[in-house]
C-alpha positions as CSV (number, residue, x, y, z in Angstrom):
1,M,84.0,-8.3,43.7
2,K,81.5,-5.9,45.1
3,K,78.0,-6.9,44.2
4,A,74.5,-5.3,43.9
5,L,71.2,-7.1,43.4
6,V,68.4,-5.0,42.0
7,H,64.9,-6.4,42.1
8,D,61.7,-4.6,40.9
9,W,60.0,-4.5,44.3
10,Y,59.5,-6.5,47.5
11,Y,56.0,-6.9,48.9
12,I,55.1,-10.6,48.6
13,S,57.0,-13.9,48.3
14,G,56.3,-15.1,44.7
15,G,58.2,-17.0,42.0
16,A,60.5,-14.1,41.3
17,E,61.4,-13.8,45.0
18,K,62.3,-17.5,45.0
19,V,64.9,-16.6,42.4
20,V,66.3,-13.9,44.7
21,H,66.4,-16.4,47.5
22,S,68.6,-18.6,45.4
23,F,70.8,-15.7,44.4
24,N,71.4,-15.1,48.1
25,N,72.1,-18.8,48.7
26,I,74.9,-18.5,46.1
27,W,76.3,-15.2,47.2
28,N,75.5,-13.8,50.7
29,D,77.2,-10.4,50.3
30,F,74.8,-8.6,48.0
31,D,73.7,-5.0,48.6
32,H,70.0,-5.0,47.8
33,Y,68.0,-2.4,45.8
34,A,64.3,-2.2,44.9
35,L,61.7,0.5,44.2
36,V,59.8,-0.5,47.4
37,D,60.4,-3.0,50.2
38,F,57.3,-3.9,52.3
39,L,58.2,-7.5,53.2
40,N,57.0,-9.0,56.5
41,E,59.6,-10.5,58.8
42,K,59.0,-14.1,57.7
43,D,59.4,-13.3,54.0
44,R,62.4,-11.0,54.6
45,N,64.2,-13.8,56.4
46,F,63.5,-16.2,53.5
47,I,64.2,-13.9,50.6
48,L,66.8,-11.5,51.8
49,N,68.4,-13.4,54.8
50,G,66.9,-10.7,57.0
51,K,68.4,-7.8,55.1
52,K,66.5,-4.6,53.9
53,A,66.7,-3.3,50.4
54,Q,67.7,0.3,49.7
55,T,64.5,1.7,48.2
56,S,63.5,4.6,45.9
57,F,61.4,7.7,46.7
58,I,58.3,5.7,45.8
59,Q,58.7,3.9,49.2
60,K,57.6,7.1,50.9
61,L,54.7,8.1,48.6
62,P,51.2,7.9,50.0
63,T,49.5,4.5,49.5
64,A,52.7,3.0,48.0
65,K,52.3,0.1,50.4
66,S,48.8,-0.8,49.3
67,N,49.3,-0.1,45.6
68,H,52.8,0.9,44.4
69,R,51.8,0.3,40.7
70,K,49.7,3.4,40.6
71,F,53.1,5.3,40.4
72,L,54.1,3.5,37.2
73,Q,54.9,6.8,35.4
74,W,57.6,7.5,38.0
75,F,59.3,4.0,37.9
76,P,62.0,4.9,35.3
77,L,63.0,8.0,37.2
78,A,63.0,6.1,40.5
79,V,65.2,3.2,39.3
80,E,67.7,5.6,37.7
81,Q,68.4,7.3,41.0
82,F,70.1,4.3,42.5
83,N,73.9,5.1,42.6
84,L,75.5,1.8,41.8
85,S,78.9,3.2,40.7
86,D,80.8,1.4,43.5
87,Y,79.9,-2.1,42.3
88,D,81.8,-4.4,40.1
89,L,78.8,-6.7,39.4
90,V,75.2,-5.6,39.1
91,L,72.7,-8.5,38.9
92,S,69.1,-7.4,38.1
93,S,66.0,-9.6,38.7
94,S,63.6,-8.0,36.3
95,A,60.0,-8.5,35.2
96,S,59.5,-4.7,34.9
97,I,61.9,-2.0,35.7
98,A,65.1,-3.4,37.4
99,K,67.0,-3.9,34.2
100,G,67.0,-0.1,33.6
101,V,69.5,0.8,36.4
102,L,72.4,3.0,35.3
103,T,75.8,1.3,35.0
104,T,79.1,2.1,33.4
105,Q,81.5,0.3,31.0
106,D,83.6,-0.6,34.0
107,Q,80.7,-2.7,35.5
108,L,79.2,-6.0,34.5
109,H,75.4,-6.0,34.4
110,I,73.6,-9.4,34.1
111,C,69.9,-9.4,34.0
112,Y,67.8,-12.4,35.0
113,C,64.7,-11.6,33.0
114,H,61.4,-13.1,34.2
115,S,59.8,-11.3,31.3
116,P,59.9,-7.9,29.5
117,M,57.2,-5.9,31.4
118,R,54.0,-7.7,30.5
119,Y,51.5,-4.8,31.0
120,A,53.5,-2.6,28.5
121,W,54.0,-5.2,25.8
122,D,52.1,-8.5,25.3
123,L,49.4,-7.9,28.0
124,Y,49.0,-4.2,27.1
125,H,45.4,-4.5,25.7
126,Q,44.3,-7.0,28.3
127,Y,45.7,-4.7,31.1
128,L,43.7,-1.7,29.7
129,S,40.5,-3.9,29.4
130,D,40.8,-5.4,32.9
131,S,41.4,-1.9,34.4
132,N,38.5,-0.3,32.4
133,L,41.0,2.0,30.8
134,N,40.0,1.5,27.2
135,K,38.4,4.9,26.8
136,G,37.9,8.3,28.5
137,L,40.4,10.7,29.9
138,K,41.9,8.1,32.3
139,G,42.3,5.7,29.5
140,M,44.1,8.3,27.3
141,Y,46.4,9.1,30.2
142,A,47.1,5.4,30.9
143,K,47.9,4.7,27.2
144,R,50.3,7.7,27.1
145,V,52.1,6.5,30.2
146,L,52.5,3.0,28.8
147,H,53.6,4.4,25.5
148,K,56.4,6.4,27.3
149,I,57.3,3.3,29.4
150,R,57.8,1.2,26.2
151,Q,60.0,3.9,24.7
152,W,62.1,4.0,28.0
153,D,62.2,0.2,28.1
154,I,63.6,-0.1,24.7
155,S,66.1,2.7,25.3
156,T,67.5,0.8,28.4
157,T,68.2,-2.5,26.5
158,N,71.9,-1.8,26.1
159,R,72.4,-1.2,29.8
160,V,72.4,-5.0,30.1
161,D,75.6,-6.9,29.2
162,H,74.0,-10.4,29.3
163,F,70.4,-11.5,29.5
164,I,69.3,-14.7,31.2
165,A,65.8,-15.9,30.3
166,N,63.7,-18.1,32.6
167,S,62.4,-20.2,29.7
168,N,62.7,-20.6,26.0
169,Y,59.3,-18.9,25.8
170,I,60.7,-15.7,27.4
171,A,63.9,-15.9,25.4
172,K,61.8,-15.5,22.3
173,R,60.0,-12.6,23.9
174,I,63.3,-10.9,24.8
175,K,64.4,-11.4,21.2
176,K,61.1,-9.9,19.9
177,V,61.0,-6.9,22.2
178,Y,64.7,-6.1,22.8
179,N,66.3,-7.8,19.8
180,R,68.8,-9.4,22.2
181,E,69.9,-13.0,22.6
182,S,69.6,-14.6,26.0
183,T,70.7,-17.8,27.8
184,V,67.9,-19.9,29.3
185,I,68.3,-21.0,32.9
186,Y,65.1,-22.3,34.3
187,P,64.1,-20.8,37.7
188,P,64.5,-22.8,41.0
189,V,61.8,-25.1,42.1
190,D,62.2,-26.6,45.6
191,V,61.3,-30.1,44.4
192,N,62.8,-31.7,47.5
193,N,60.1,-30.0,49.6
194,F,57.5,-32.1,47.9
195,E,57.1,-35.9,48.3
196,I,55.7,-38.3,45.8
197,E,52.2,-39.6,46.5
198,K,51.1,-42.7,44.6
199,L,47.6,-43.1,46.1
200,K,45.4,-40.3,44.6
201,D,42.0,-39.2,45.8
202,D,39.0,-38.6,43.5
203,Y,39.3,-34.8,43.0
204,Y,41.0,-32.3,40.7
205,F,42.9,-29.4,42.1
206,T,43.9,-25.9,41.1
207,A,45.6,-23.1,43.1
208,S,46.4,-19.5,42.3
209,R,45.9,-15.9,43.1
210,M,42.5,-15.1,41.7
211,V,43.2,-12.5,39.1
212,P,41.8,-12.6,35.5
213,Y,44.9,-13.9,33.6
214,K,45.2,-16.9,35.9
215,R,41.9,-18.1,34.4
216,I,40.6,-19.7,37.6
217,K,37.1,-18.6,36.7
218,M,37.3,-20.5,33.5
219,I,38.3,-23.6,35.3
220,V,35.4,-23.3,37.6
221,E,33.0,-22.7,34.7
222,A,34.3,-26.0,33.1
223,F,33.7,-28.0,36.3
224,N,30.3,-26.5,36.7
225,K,29.5,-28.4,33.5
226,M,30.9,-31.6,35.0
227,P,28.8,-32.0,38.2
228,N,30.1,-35.6,38.8
229,K,33.7,-34.4,39.1
230,K,35.0,-32.7,42.2
231,L,37.3,-29.6,42.0
232,I,39.1,-28.1,44.9
233,V,40.4,-24.5,44.5
234,A,42.9,-22.9,46.7
235,G,43.8,-19.1,46.7
236,D,42.2,-15.8,47.1
237,G,42.3,-12.4,45.3
238,P,40.1,-9.8,43.5
239,E,38.0,-12.4,41.7
240,Y,37.3,-14.7,44.7
241,I,33.8,-13.4,45.5
242,A,32.7,-13.5,41.8
243,I,34.0,-17.1,41.4
244,K,32.4,-18.2,44.7
245,N,29.1,-16.9,43.4
246,I,29.1,-19.0,40.3
247,A,30.6,-22.2,41.8
248,N,28.4,-25.3,41.9
249,R,28.3,-27.8,44.8
250,N,31.0,-30.0,43.2
251,I,33.5,-27.2,43.7
252,D,35.2,-26.5,47.0
253,L,36.7,-23.1,47.3
254,K,39.3,-23.2,50.2
255,G,40.4,-19.5,49.9
256,F,44.0,-18.9,51.2
257,V,45.7,-22.1,52.4
258,D,49.1,-22.3,54.0
259,A,52.1,-24.1,52.4
260,H,51.5,-27.4,54.3
261,E,47.8,-27.7,53.3
262,L,48.6,-26.6,49.7
263,K,51.1,-29.5,49.4
264,E,48.7,-32.0,50.9
265,L,46.0,-31.0,48.5
266,M,48.4,-31.2,45.6
267,K,49.8,-34.6,46.6
268,K,46.4,-36.3,46.8
269,A,44.8,-34.8,43.7
270,K,44.3,-37.0,40.6
271,A,45.4,-34.0,38.5
272,F,46.4,-30.3,38.8
273,V,44.5,-28.1,36.4
274,F,46.3,-25.0,35.1
275,A,44.8,-22.7,32.5
276,A,47.0,-19.6,32.5
277,K,49.6,-18.6,30.0
278,E,52.6,-18.3,32.2
279,D,56.2,-17.3,31.5
280,F,57.4,-20.4,33.3
281,G,54.9,-21.6,35.9
282,I,56.5,-22.9,39.1
283,I,53.3,-24.6,40.6
284,P,52.9,-27.1,37.7
285,V,56.4,-28.3,38.4
286,E,55.6,-28.5,42.2
287,A,52.6,-30.6,41.3
288,Q,54.7,-33.0,39.2
289,A,57.2,-33.2,42.1
290,C,54.3,-34.8,44.0
291,G,53.8,-37.3,41.2
292,T,50.6,-35.5,40.3
293,P,49.9,-35.1,36.6
294,V,49.1,-31.7,35.2
295,I,46.2,-30.7,32.8
296,A,47.4,-27.4,31.3
297,F,46.9,-24.9,28.6
298,N,49.4,-25.6,25.9
299,E,51.1,-22.2,25.8
300,G,54.0,-20.5,27.7
301,G,56.4,-22.2,30.0
302,V,54.3,-25.4,30.6
303,R,55.2,-26.5,27.1
304,E,58.8,-26.9,28.5
305,T,57.8,-28.4,31.9
306,V,54.9,-30.8,31.1
307,V,55.4,-33.7,28.8
308,H,52.1,-34.4,26.9
309,N,50.6,-37.8,27.7
310,K,53.5,-38.6,29.9
311,T,53.5,-36.2,32.8
312,G,50.2,-34.5,32.0
313,Y,47.8,-33.5,29.3
314,L,48.0,-30.2,27.3
315,F,44.9,-28.5,25.7
316,N,45.1,-26.0,23.0
317,N,42.2,-23.5,23.6
318,Q,41.6,-21.2,26.6
319,N,37.9,-21.9,27.1
320,P,35.8,-24.2,29.4
321,E,35.0,-26.6,26.6
322,A,38.7,-27.3,26.0
323,I,39.1,-28.1,29.7
324,I,36.1,-30.4,29.7
325,N,37.5,-32.3,26.6
326,A,41.0,-32.4,28.3
327,V,39.6,-33.9,31.5
328,E,37.7,-36.6,29.5
329,A,40.9,-37.4,27.5
330,F,43.0,-37.4,30.6
331,E,40.8,-40.0,32.3
332,K,41.5,-42.5,29.5
333,L,45.2,-42.3,30.1
334,N,47.5,-43.9,32.6
335,F,50.2,-41.9,34.4
336,K,53.1,-43.2,36.5
337,P,53.9,-40.9,39.5
338,E,57.5,-41.9,39.5
339,T,57.9,-40.7,35.9
340,I,56.1,-37.5,36.6
341,R,58.4,-36.7,39.6
342,E,61.5,-37.6,37.7
343,N,60.6,-34.9,35.1
344,A,60.2,-32.3,37.9
345,L,63.6,-33.0,39.2
346,K,65.1,-31.4,36.1
347,F,64.0,-28.0,37.5
348,S,65.5,-28.3,41.0
349,K,66.8,-25.4,43.1
350,E,70.2,-27.0,43.3
351,R,70.4,-27.2,39.5
352,F,69.5,-23.5,39.2
353,E,72.0,-22.4,41.7
354,K,74.8,-24.4,40.1
355,E,74.0,-23.0,36.6
356,I,73.7,-19.4,37.7
357,K,76.9,-19.5,39.7
358,E,78.8,-21.0,36.7
359,F,77.3,-18.5,34.2
360,V,77.9,-15.4,36.3
361,E,81.4,-16.3,37.3
362,E,82.4,-17.2,33.8
363,K,81.0,-13.9,32.4
364,Y,82.8,-11.9,35.1
365,K,86.0,-13.7,34.4
366,Q,85.7,-12.8,30.7
367,F,84.8,-9.3,31.6
368,I,87.9,-8.8,33.7
369,E,90.2,-10.3,31.0
370,Q,88.8,-7.9,28.4
371,K,89.2,-4.8,30.5
């Protein structure tokens, strides 16, 4: 079986890239394709076992390294230029464009869908607002591009033989957008890289890239109103300066921290605070692997990974007052670190790799038998 793995793009090591890492743990003979590949050596070794992806013409466009998304209107054309005709199995890892590669009836295409492209569908209006593209000529152009992208995205749905969703939440979105059924296989979390810590310090912790939809600013605003409670924040990004300017003395902004420091901060925290609406959300599971309870917004993937009043506390509104009320309610409850970690183990990397291997091999066996 000759195999190709198509990923949207490689420029950082995030949650989707951890999925690719596990794909390569299962099968080490993929040929790799992506719109761009700007990985540093450390990330390349982890994600792709040192390999380089075959890239599209976008790789060579000016400023592609600093901002490949500005060429969004060219993404459909670019991904369709990959010639995958020699492969028996095409596995796409898609949160945007990868699922749209061209295949034939003699090839099996399985898509691991992190989400239908958010900026074209459910985050469309938020994307326009955050980018100041609600009006004017630039706004009209952006809306037209995204309209065309949606049309293309729907037209490529039948290029996929089988969809895998990373959560039940995303399975519902796949059904809504593509009208396709999917099988849920939760993404890999390296829970064995995190140790349980029973003795917690007196601080709350959050960590994320500081972009609007992660809602770090909202968490900081909440703790500004709780001056007797300490909050430690790890991460940087476009909103860092604005958040730093509003943070009171009880809030410690660490900026970027390495993996070791992140883990230590997570282990010792009395709770991890998470206010984003995520498709799955790996970091709340990592926190639970440390025996740290999670205070989270009750939407998206955390509804499947955090057990209310048992491994954390879920709040229902995305505003500072809801976080304040959740913290007050949380402090009246008792949590057992062993129970919290046990819940996290259900999302292990080993479980993911076993389930993916069984799914792909079974679907390929059926495919061959039906040819």
